[in-house]
N, C-alpha and C positions, 0 to 999 in steps of 0.2 A: 441884662438877659445874655450876655456873652461870658459868664463867670467861667465856663468851662471850654471857651474857645481854643481851637488847637489841641485840645486834650483827647486822648483815645482811651476808650473804656470797653471792658468785657464785663457783661453781667449774665451769669448763669441762671436757668430755670426761669426765663424771663418771657415766656410765651403768654402769660396772662398774670392778673394779681398784681402783687406788690413789685415783682421784678419788673413787670412791664411799664408800672408807673415809674420806676425808678429811671427805666430807659427813656420814657417820654421826656422827663424832666432833663435828664442829662442833655439828650439831643436839642430840646427847646432852648437849652443854654450854651449851646454851641459845641457840644462833644460829638465825636464820631464813635458810633457805639456798635459793638459786636453782641448781638442778642442770641443767646443760646437757649435752646429748649430742646428736650428728647424728643418732642413730637414735631416732625419736620414741617407740617401744614400749619401748625399753630405758630411755630417760629416765624415762618415765611408771611404769614397774614400779618402778624404783629409788626415785624420789621417794615412791611409795605406801608401800613398805616402811618407809621413814623415818616417815612419817605414822602408820603402824600401831604403830611403837614409841613414838609419842608426841610426834614431833619435828614441827618446821615446816618444810616443804619443798615447794617447787613446781618442777615439770618444766618446762624451757624448752628444747625441742628446736630444733635449727638448726645451721647450719654457722658455727662461730665463727671462720672465717677470712674470713668476709663483714663488712666493716666497718659497712654499714648493720645487718646483723643485731646486731651487738655494741651498736651505738648503741640499737637498739630495746630490746635486753635490759636496758642500764643504765637506760634511761628507764622501762622497765616495772617494773623492780625499785624504783626510787625512788617511782613512783607508787603500787605496792601497799604497800611496807614503810616509806617515808618517807624513806630514806637508803641509803647503800652504805658500809660501813665496811671489807670485805674483798674483794679480788679475786684468786682463783688461776687462772692460766693453765695448767691442766693438760693441755688437749688437745694432742695431737700425734701424727703417723704416723711410722711406721719403713718405709721401702722399701728393702730390701736390694738390692745390686747391685754387681758388679765395676765398679771405677773407669774402666777403659779402656772398658767398654761400657754405661756408666750413660746412660739416656736423659734428653734434655732435659726432656720432659714429666715424668719422675719427679723431676728435681732441682727444677724450679719448684713442683710440688705440695708437696714436702716443705717448701721455703722459705716458701710462701704459708701453710701451715697453722701450722708450727712457729715461725716468726719473725713473719709477718704477723699472725696471730691474737694472738699474745702481745703484740706490740707495740702493737697498736691497743685490746686490752682494757686494757692499763696507761694508755694515754694517756686513753680515755674515762672510765674510772674514775677517774684522777687528777683530770680536770676536775671531775667530781661531788665527790670528796673536798675539793678545793680550795674550792669554792662553798659547802660545808657549813661549812668552817672548823673542823673537829673532828680532822682528820687521818685517817689510814687506814694499811691495809696491803696491799702487793702482793707476791705471790709467783709466781715462774717455776718451771717444771719444767725442770731441766737433766737430766743423766745423767752417768754415769762416762765414756761415750764422749766427752764433751766435754773429759776430761782424759787420757784414754789411747786410743791407736790401736785400732781394733777392725775386723777385716776386713769388707768389704762395707758399712761404714757411714759412708763418707766424708762424704756429703752430710748424713746425720742428725748425725753428731758435730759437723760444723761449725755446725749451728744450735744445738747444745745449749751449745757453748763461747761462742757469740755472745749467747745468753740471759744467761750470766753476766757478760758484758761489759756487756750493757744494764742489769743490775742495778746494777753499779757506776756507770755514765754517769748513771742517773737519780737518783742521789744528789745530783748537782749541780742537777737540775731540779726535784725535789719536795720535798726536805728543808725549804725554807721554809715549806711547807704542811703539816709534821708528819705526812708520809707516808713509811713506810718501804718499802724495796724489797730483797728478797732472793731467793735461789734455793736449791733442794735439789737434789742430784744422786744420785738413787738407783742402786745397783748391780743385780746380779741379785735380782729379785724375783717370788715366787710370785703369778701372777695367773691369771685365766681364760685369758689368751692363751698364757702360758708352760706352763701346765698341759697344753697340747695336744702339747708335745715331752715324750716318756716319759723322755728321758734328761737333762731339763734340771735337775732338782732334784739328781740325783745328780752330775752334772757340776760344778755350781756349788757343791756342798756340798765337793767334793773341793779346788777351787781357792781357796775363800774362806777366809781364815785363821782366822775365827771358826767355821767349819766347817758353815756353811749359808747359803742365800740369805735374803733379808730376807722378811718378811711384808707385806702392805699396811699392817697396824698399825704396823710399825716405821716405815714411810715417814710414815704419816698423823700419827703421834705428833710427828715432827721438824716436819713442815708446821704443826701446830698451835701449836708452840712459837714459831716465827718469826711467826705472825700474831697472837700472844696479847699481853696487856699486858705481860708479863714481858720481851718481847724489844723494847720500846720504844726502846732505845738501840743496837740492831743494825739496820745498814743498809748495803746494798752488798756484802753477804757470800753466800758460796756453801757450803752444808753438804753434804758427801758422806756418803751414808749406804749403806755397802757392804761391812760386815763385815771391812775392812781390804784388799779386793782391789786398790785402786789403789796400795796400798804396794808390793805384789810384782807384780801385773798378769800372772798366767799367763795364757795365751790358752786359751779353751774348746775350740779346734778340734784 
């Protein structure tokens, strides 16, 4: 249970859902966690719950698509905990829309958050890890929509496919500094957001080969493996966690 003892991690977009479960599991296994979310109350409530469970977790609310904010977050993490070992770019937004009618402002917002926030967190974390000289782990949050077409998600799916290519490309850039870069691509997952759709679980249970959508625990366990010591020789890879859906890809519509 101390796999991540003395490790320091930043997780963005972690006030609820997959990001929060990743923070819970990292903390439970000994890591000190910086929990970011754009909603200050959500971030503090989540961090407080982890602290009440005995973990070390600091809320760091703010817009992680803002490069200055990311820079301050990395600097403050190192100032408080002395280093940074793990950076997980979990934050992202989904703006559905028909391709022929998709608004430029929606397109650029999705790009700014999903790609810009992830790119610059990886960049600034890598600089810190390089200076430390002890290596590190970077993880991107992709999606099955980066592998298979999904109606009304052209822009979103595009960003998720791009993040997987970024993970590959950064192998050339950061491997000399003992930094690994990978991505996970969740499929349908039960979260606070998806629970708002009364048909979500039944629909995805019907079309997922394994017979049910993922839980946040399913996704977090895969994430923790890729940032763990056991995954030290894995880099530039993307792991799909979807109960087999991308193998057959039936539409939920």
